[in-house]
N, CA, C and O atoms as a printed pandas DataFrame, in Angstrom:
     atom_number atom_name residue_name chain_id  residue_number  x_coord  y_coord  z_coord
0              1         N          MET        A               1    5.171  -24.865   -3.261
1              2        CA          MET        A               1    4.566  -23.738   -2.576
2              3         C          MET        A               1    4.477  -24.090   -1.096
3              4         O          MET        A               1    4.180  -25.226   -0.725
4              5         N          LYS        A               2    4.739  -23.101   -0.270
5              6        CA          LYS        A               2    4.649  -23.265    1.178
6              7         C          LYS        A               2    3.650  -22.251    1.726
7              8         O          LYS        A               2    3.770  -21.048    1.496
8              9         N          ILE        A               3    2.670  -22.764    2.450
9             10        CA          ILE        A               3    1.640  -21.909    3.039
10            11         C          ILE        A               3    1.706  -22.057    4.552
11            12         O          ILE        A               3    1.735  -23.166    5.084
12            13         N          GLU        A               4    1.730  -20.917    5.232
13            14        CA          GLU        A               4    1.751  -20.921    6.688
14            15         C          GLU        A               4    0.508  -20.200    7.210
15            16         O          GLU        A               4    0.136  -19.134    6.719
16            17         N          ILE        A               5   -0.118  -20.800    8.206
17            18        CA          ILE        A               5   -1.244  -20.190    8.898
18            19         C          ILE        A               5   -0.727  -19.770   10.269
19            20         O          ILE        A               5   -0.325  -20.612   11.072
20            21         N          LEU        A               6   -0.737  -18.472   10.533
21            22        CA          LEU        A               6   -0.223  -17.944   11.789
22            23         C          LEU        A               6   -1.366  -17.701   12.755
23            24         O          LEU        A               6   -2.343  -17.034   12.415
24            25         N          GLY        A               7   -1.245  -18.241   13.960
25            26        CA          GLY        A               7   -2.284  -18.034   14.960
26            27         C          GLY        A               7   -2.058  -18.883   16.190
27            28         O          GLY        A               7   -1.337  -19.880   16.150
28            29         N          MET        A               8   -2.674  -18.483   17.276
29            30        CA          MET        A               8   -2.467  -19.117   18.574
30            31         C          MET        A               8   -3.650  -19.994   18.994
31            32         O          MET        A               8   -4.227  -19.779   20.059
32            33         N          ARG        A               9   -4.010  -20.960   18.185
33            34        CA          ARG        A               9   -5.055  -21.939   18.512
34            35         C          ARG        A               9   -6.451  -21.340   18.678
35            36         O          ARG        A               9   -7.276  -21.892   19.406
36            37         N          CYS        A              10   -6.716  -20.248   18.030
37            38        CA          CYS        A              10   -8.049  -19.649   18.126
38            39         C          CYS        A              10   -8.972  -20.299   17.092
39            40         O          CYS        A              10   -8.492  -20.870   16.113
40            41         N          PRO        A              11  -10.278  -20.221   17.293
41            42        CA          PRO        A              11  -11.217  -20.805   16.327
42            43         C          PRO        A              11  -11.070  -20.226   14.915
43            44         O          PRO        A              11  -11.207  -20.952   13.931
44            45         N          LYS        A              12  -10.794  -18.936   14.815
45            46        CA          LYS        A              12  -10.625  -18.318   13.501
46            47         C          LYS        A              12   -9.397  -18.876   12.784
47            48         O          LYS        A              12   -9.410  -19.049   11.565
48            49         N          CYS        A              13   -8.344  -19.157   13.540
49            50        CA          CYS        A              13   -7.124  -19.720   12.960
50            51         C          CYS        A              13   -7.392  -21.116   12.411
51            52         O          CYS        A              13   -6.911  -21.474   11.336
52            53         N          LYS        A              14   -8.157  -21.893   13.153
53            54        CA          LYS        A              14   -8.514  -23.240   12.708
54            55         C          LYS        A              14   -9.368  -23.188   11.449
55            56         O          LYS        A              14   -9.204  -24.009   10.547
56            57         N          THR        A              15  -10.279  -22.223   11.390
57            58        CA          THR        A              15  -11.135  -22.073   10.211
58            59         C          THR        A              15  -10.311  -21.677    8.994
59            60         O          THR        A              15  -10.528  -22.203    7.902
60            61         N          LEU        A              16   -9.370  -20.756    9.168
61            62        CA          LEU        A              16   -8.514  -20.349    8.060
62            63         C          LEU        A              16   -7.695  -21.536    7.550
63            64         O          LEU        A              16   -7.506  -21.691    6.343
64            65         N          TYR        A              17   -7.218  -22.359    8.457
65            66        CA          TYR        A              17   -6.458  -23.555    8.078
66            67         C          TYR        A              17   -7.333  -24.485    7.235
67            68         O          TYR        A              17   -6.907  -24.952    6.178
68            69         N          GLN        A              18   -8.544  -24.748    7.699
69            70        CA          GLN        A              18   -9.456  -25.630    6.962
70            71         C          GLN        A              18   -9.829  -25.027    5.603
71            72         O          GLN        A              18   -9.887  -25.742    4.602
72            73         N          ASN        A              19  -10.080  -23.726    5.566
73            74        CA          ASN        A              19  -10.412  -23.064    4.304
74            75         C          ASN        A              19   -9.253  -23.135    3.316
75            76         O          ASN        A              19   -9.464  -23.238    2.108
76            77         N          THR        A              20   -8.040  -23.081    3.830
77            78        CA          THR        A              20   -6.857  -23.196    2.978
78            79         C          THR        A              20   -6.778  -24.584    2.356
79            80         O          THR        A              20   -6.473  -24.720    1.171
80            81         N          LEU        A              21   -7.050  -25.605    3.145
81            82        CA          LEU        A              21   -7.042  -26.972    2.618
82            83         C          LEU        A              21   -8.105  -27.151    1.536
83            84         O          LEU        A              21   -7.860  -27.805    0.522
84            85         N          VAL        A              22   -9.279  -26.571    1.751
85            86        CA          VAL        A              22  -10.353  -26.647    0.760
86            87         C          VAL        A              22   -9.931  -25.919   -0.522
87            88         O          VAL        A              22  -10.148  -26.427   -1.623
88            89         N          ALA        A              23   -9.338  -24.750   -0.385
89            90        CA          ALA        A              23   -8.895  -23.970   -1.548
90            91         C          ALA        A              23   -7.860  -24.739   -2.355
91            92         O          ALA        A              23   -7.909  -24.745   -3.585
92            93         N          LEU        A              24   -6.943  -25.376   -1.682
93            94        CA          LEU        A              24   -5.928  -26.167   -2.390
94            95         C          LEU        A              24   -6.573  -27.328   -3.142
95            96         O          LEU        A              24   -6.242  -27.588   -4.298
96            97         N          LYS        A              25   -7.483  -28.014   -2.487
97            98        CA          LYS        A              25   -8.160  -29.146   -3.118
98            99         C          LYS        A              25   -8.932  -28.688   -4.347
99           100         O          LYS        A              25   -8.865  -29.327   -5.397
100          101         N          ASN        A              26   -9.664  -27.586   -4.223
101          102        CA          ASN        A              26  -10.476  -27.076   -5.330
102          103         C          ASN        A              26   -9.626  -26.559   -6.490
103          104         O          ASN        A              26  -10.039  -26.624   -7.648
104          105         N          SER        A              27   -8.440  -26.046   -6.171
105          106        CA          SER        A              27   -7.581  -25.491   -7.223
106          107         C          SER        A              27   -6.759  -26.562   -7.928
107          108         O          SER        A              27   -6.256  -26.346   -9.030
108          109         N          GLY        A              28   -6.628  -27.722   -7.281
109          110        CA          GLY        A              28   -5.807  -28.781   -7.859
110          111         C          GLY        A              28   -4.322  -28.566   -7.656
111          112         O          GLY        A              28   -3.506  -29.321   -8.186
112          113         N          LYS        A              29   -3.964  -27.549   -6.899
113          114        CA          LYS        A              29   -2.555  -27.269   -6.625
114          115         C          LYS        A              29   -2.115  -28.000   -5.371
115          116         O          LYS        A              29   -2.930  -28.368   -4.526
116          117         N          GLU        A              30   -0.818  -28.200   -5.269
117          118        CA          GLU        A              30   -0.256  -28.843   -4.089
118          119         C          GLU        A              30    0.638  -27.855   -3.354
119          120         O          GLU        A              30    1.322  -27.034   -3.964
120          121         N          ALA        A              31    0.614  -27.954   -2.035
121          122        CA          ALA        A              31    1.437  -27.076   -1.214
122          123         C          ALA        A              31    1.646  -27.713    0.145
123          124         O          ALA        A              31    0.861  -28.553    0.587
124          125         N          GLU        A              32    2.695  -27.306    0.785
125          126        CA          GLU        A              32    2.948  -27.686    2.174
126          127         C          GLU        A              32    2.212  -26.660    3.034
127          128         O          GLU        A              32    2.458  -25.459    2.917
128          129         N          VAL        A              33    1.309  -27.129    3.897
129          130        CA          VAL        A              33    0.535  -26.225    4.751
130          131         C          VAL        A              33    0.965  -26.463    6.196
131          132         O          VAL        A              33    0.891  -27.580    6.707
132          133         N          ILE        A              34    1.416  -25.388    6.842
133          134        CA          ILE        A              34    1.942  -25.475    8.203
134          135         C          ILE        A              34    1.192  -24.489    9.092
135          136         O          ILE        A              34    0.941  -23.349    8.700
136          137         N          LYS        A              35    0.840  -24.937   10.285
137          138        CA          LYS        A              35    0.261  -24.034   11.284
138          139         C          LYS        A              35    1.400  -23.558   12.182
139          140         O          LYS        A              35    2.146  -24.368   12.734
140          141         N          ILE        A              36    1.528  -22.251   12.323
141          142        CA          ILE        A              36    2.557  -21.655   13.172
142          143         C          ILE        A              36    1.861  -21.070   14.397
143          144         O          ILE        A              36    1.053  -20.149   14.280
144          145         N          GLU        A              37    2.180  -21.612   15.574
145          146        CA          GLU        A              37    1.558  -21.145   16.812
146          147         C          GLU        A              37    2.569  -20.511   17.768
147          148         O          GLU        A              37    2.206  -20.076   18.860
148          149         N          ASP        A              38    3.825  -20.462   17.357
149          150        CA          ASP        A              38    4.884  -19.885   18.178
150          151         C          ASP        A              38    4.880  -18.358   18.015
151          152         O          ASP        A              38    5.078  -17.842   16.915
152          153         N          LEU        A              39    4.652  -17.649   19.119
153          154        CA          LEU        A              39    4.540  -16.188   19.078
154          155         C          LEU        A              39    5.796  -15.531   18.503
155          156         O          LEU        A              39    5.694  -14.554   17.762
156          157         N          ALA        A              40    6.959  -16.045   18.830
157          158        CA          ALA        A              40    8.207  -15.472   18.306
158          159         C          ALA        A              40    8.257  -15.579   16.783
159          160         O          ALA        A              40    8.672  -14.640   16.103
160          161         N          LYS        A              41    7.840  -16.706   16.259
161          162        CA          LYS        A              41    7.838  -16.912   14.807
162          163         C          LYS        A              41    6.801  -16.005   14.144
163          164         O          LYS        A              41    7.047  -15.452   13.072
164          165         N          ILE        A              42    5.645  -15.856   14.787
165          166        CA          ILE        A              42    4.590  -14.998   14.236
166          167         C          ILE        A              42    5.073  -13.554   14.156
167          168         O          ILE        A              42    4.839  -12.876   13.155
168          169         N          THR        A              43    5.742  -13.081   15.198
169          170        CA          THR        A              43    6.212  -11.690   15.198
170          171         C          THR        A              43    7.340  -11.468   14.193
171          172         O          THR        A              43    7.587  -10.328   13.798
172          173         N          GLU        A              44    8.024  -12.520   13.774
173          174        CA          GLU        A              44    9.042  -12.374   12.723
174          175         C          GLU        A              44    8.423  -11.870   11.421
175          176         O          GLU        A              44    9.091  -11.224   10.614
176          177         N          TYR        A              45    7.151  -12.172   11.229
177          178        CA          TYR        A              45    6.436  -11.710   10.041
178          179         C          TYR        A              45    5.805  -10.340   10.241
179          180         O          TYR        A              45    5.130   -9.836    9.343
180          181         N          ALA        A              46    6.014   -9.729   11.405
181          182        CA          ALA        A              46    5.449   -8.415   11.744
182          183         C          ALA        A              46    3.925   -8.440   11.718
183          184         O          ALA        A              46    3.289   -7.440   11.384
184          185         N          VAL        A              47    3.343   -9.576   12.068
185          186        CA          VAL        A              47    1.892   -9.718   12.128
186          187         C          VAL        A              47    1.446   -9.373   13.540
187          188         O          VAL        A              47    1.920   -9.961   14.511
188          189         N          MET        A              48    0.529   -8.414   13.648
189          190        CA          MET        A              48    0.046   -7.974   14.953
190          191         C          MET        A              48   -1.310   -8.567   15.307
191          192         O          MET        A              48   -1.707   -8.562   16.472
192          193         N          ILE        A              49   -2.017   -9.077   14.312
193          194        CA          ILE        A              49   -3.334   -9.648   14.558
194          195         C          ILE        A              49   -3.472  -10.931   13.740
195          196         O          ILE        A              49   -3.108  -10.984   12.565
196          197         N          THR        A              50   -3.999  -11.943   14.381
197          198        CA          THR        A              50   -4.160  -13.223   13.707
198          199         C          THR        A              50   -5.645  -13.501   13.503
199          200         O          THR        A              50   -6.476  -12.868   14.155
200          201         N          PRO        A              51   -5.992  -14.404   12.639
201          202        CA          PRO        A              51   -5.125  -15.291   11.885
202          203         C          PRO        A              51   -4.473  -14.566   10.713
203          204         O          PRO        A              51   -4.946  -13.526   10.254
204          205         N          ALA        A              52   -3.385  -15.141   10.251
205          206        CA          ALA        A              52   -2.685  -14.589    9.096
206          207         C          ALA        A              52   -2.357  -15.717    8.133
207          208         O          ALA        A              52   -2.119  -16.855    8.538
208          209         N          LEU        A              53   -2.349  -15.381    6.859
209          210        CA          LEU        A              53   -2.030  -16.326    5.795
210          211         C          LEU        A              53   -0.751  -15.871    5.121
211          212         O          LEU        A              53   -0.655  -14.739    4.645
212          213         N          VAL        A              54    0.236  -16.765    5.083
213          214        CA          VAL        A              54    1.530  -16.468    4.473
214          215         C          VAL        A              54    1.748  -17.474    3.349
215          216         O          VAL        A              54    1.659  -18.683    3.562
216          217         N          ILE        A              55    2.033  -16.970    2.157
217          218        CA          ILE        A              55    2.308  -17.834    1.013
218          219         C          ILE        A              55    3.717  -17.540    0.531
219          220         O          ILE        A              55    4.043  -16.411    0.162
220          221         N          ASP        A              56    4.549  -18.578    0.541
221          222        CA          ASP        A              56    5.951  -18.464    0.127
222          223         C          ASP        A              56    6.659  -17.284    0.792
223          224         O          ASP        A              56    7.394  -16.541    0.141
224          225         N          GLY        A              57    6.429  -17.124    2.095
225          226        CA          GLY        A              57    7.124  -16.115    2.879
226          227         C          GLY        A              57    6.528  -14.724    2.842
227          228         O          GLY        A              57    7.040  -13.819    3.500
228          229         N          GLU        A              58    5.453  -14.532    2.084
229          230        CA          GLU        A              58    4.827  -13.214    1.966
230          231         C          GLU        A              58    3.455  -13.223    2.648
231          232         O          GLU        A              58    2.606  -14.060    2.343
232          233         N          VAL        A              59    3.254  -12.288    3.568
233          234        CA          VAL        A              59    1.973  -12.182    4.261
234          235         C          VAL        A              59    0.928  -11.692    3.264
235          236         O          VAL        A              59    1.048  -10.604    2.701
236          237         N          LYS        A              60   -0.100  -12.517    3.057
237          238        CA          LYS        A              60   -1.162  -12.180    2.108
238          239         C          LYS        A              60   -2.401  -11.635    2.800
239          240         O          LYS        A              60   -3.174  -10.887    2.201
240          241         N          SER        A              61   -2.592  -12.010    4.069
241          242        CA          SER        A              61   -3.770  -11.565    4.803
242          243         C          SER        A              61   -3.486  -11.667    6.292
243          244         O          SER        A              61   -2.786  -12.576    6.737
244          245         N          ALA        A              62   -4.036  -10.726    7.064
245          246        CA          ALA        A              62   -3.900  -10.777    8.520
246          247         C          ALA        A              62   -5.173  -10.206    9.143
247          248         O          ALA        A              62   -5.721   -9.207    8.677
248          249         N          GLY        A              63   -5.623  -10.861   10.200
249          250        CA          GLY        A              63   -6.754  -10.358   10.958
250          251         C          GLY        A              63   -8.120  -10.744   10.461
251          252         O          GLY        A              63   -9.125  -10.271   10.991
252          253         N          LYS        A              64   -8.184  -11.605    9.440
253          254        CA          LYS        A              64   -9.493  -12.029    8.965
254          255         C          LYS        A              64   -9.439  -13.455    8.442
255          256         O          LYS        A              64   -8.384  -13.969    8.071
256          257         N          VAL        A              65  -10.600  -14.067    8.424
257          258        CA          VAL        A              65  -10.720  -15.426    7.915
258          259         C          VAL        A              65  -11.153  -15.329    6.455
259          260         O          VAL        A              65  -12.271  -14.913    6.152
260          261         N          LEU        A              66  -10.264  -15.714    5.573
261          262        CA          LEU        A              66  -10.583  -15.699    4.151
262          263         C          LEU        A              66  -11.406  -16.930    3.787
263          264         O          LEU        A              66  -11.239  -17.999    4.375
264          265         N          SER        A              67  -12.286  -16.769    2.822
265          266        CA          SER        A              67  -13.057  -17.904    2.320
266          267         C          SER        A              67  -12.158  -18.751    1.429
267          268         O          SER        A              67  -11.121  -18.271    0.972
268          269         N          PRO        A              68  -12.535  -20.002    1.174
269          270        CA          PRO        A              68  -11.752  -20.809    0.245
270          271         C          PRO        A              68  -11.600  -20.142   -1.127
271          272         O          PRO        A              68  -10.552  -20.254   -1.762
272          273         N          GLU        A              69  -12.634  -19.458   -1.573
273          274        CA          GLU        A              69  -12.578  -18.782   -2.873
274          275         C          GLU        A              69  -11.556  -17.646   -2.860
275          276         O          GLU        A              69  -10.812  -17.468   -3.825
276          277         N          ASP        A              70  -11.518  -16.875   -1.764
277          278        CA          ASP        A              70  -10.535  -15.792   -1.647
278          279         C          ASP        A              70   -9.114  -16.347   -1.632
279          280         O          ASP        A              70   -8.213  -15.789   -2.258
280          281         N          ILE        A              71   -8.925  -17.435   -0.920
281          282        CA          ILE        A              71   -7.599  -18.049   -0.845
282          283         C          ILE        A              71   -7.175  -18.573   -2.206
283          284         O          ILE        A              71   -6.018  -18.438   -2.604
284          285         N          GLN        A              72   -8.121  -19.172   -2.913
285          286        CA          GLN        A              72   -7.825  -19.698   -4.251
286          287         C          GLN        A              72   -7.288  -18.604   -5.162
287          288         O          GLN        A              72   -6.369  -18.846   -5.945
288          289         N          GLN        A              73   -7.842  -17.422   -5.070
289          290        CA          GLN        A              73   -7.375  -16.296   -5.897
290          291         C          GLN        A              73   -5.937  -15.918   -5.559
291          292         O          GLN        A              73   -5.199  -15.457   -6.429
292          293         N          LEU        A              74   -5.534  -16.106   -4.311
293          294        CA          LEU        A              74   -4.175  -15.771   -3.886
294          295         C          LEU        A              74   -3.155  -16.830   -4.320
295          296         O          LEU        A              74   -1.961  -16.555   -4.435
296          297         N          LEU        A              75   -3.655  -18.040   -4.556
297          298        CA          LEU        A              75   -2.754  -19.121   -4.944
298          299         C          LEU        A              75   -2.303  -18.911   -6.377
299          300         O          LEU        A              75   -1.534  -19.713   -6.907
C-alpha cells in the first residue's frame, strides 16, 4: 500500500501525516507513507485544498485533518 500526504508544509499537513502513522501502527498494516510538497505533483491529483490523503493513487480526503480512527477506516 502506498499512502501520500499532499500539502505545502502547513501545520495541518504535518498533523495529517502524524495521524496517518498512528493509524497504520494501530491497524497493524504496513504502507509506504510519502509527503508530497511539490505543487505540480499535488495538482496532478486535482486537489485544490490541502491537506489531502491519497491511498494507492486515489484521493480519499482533501481539505481536512482526519483523525487516526478515520484514517484507519479508509485503510
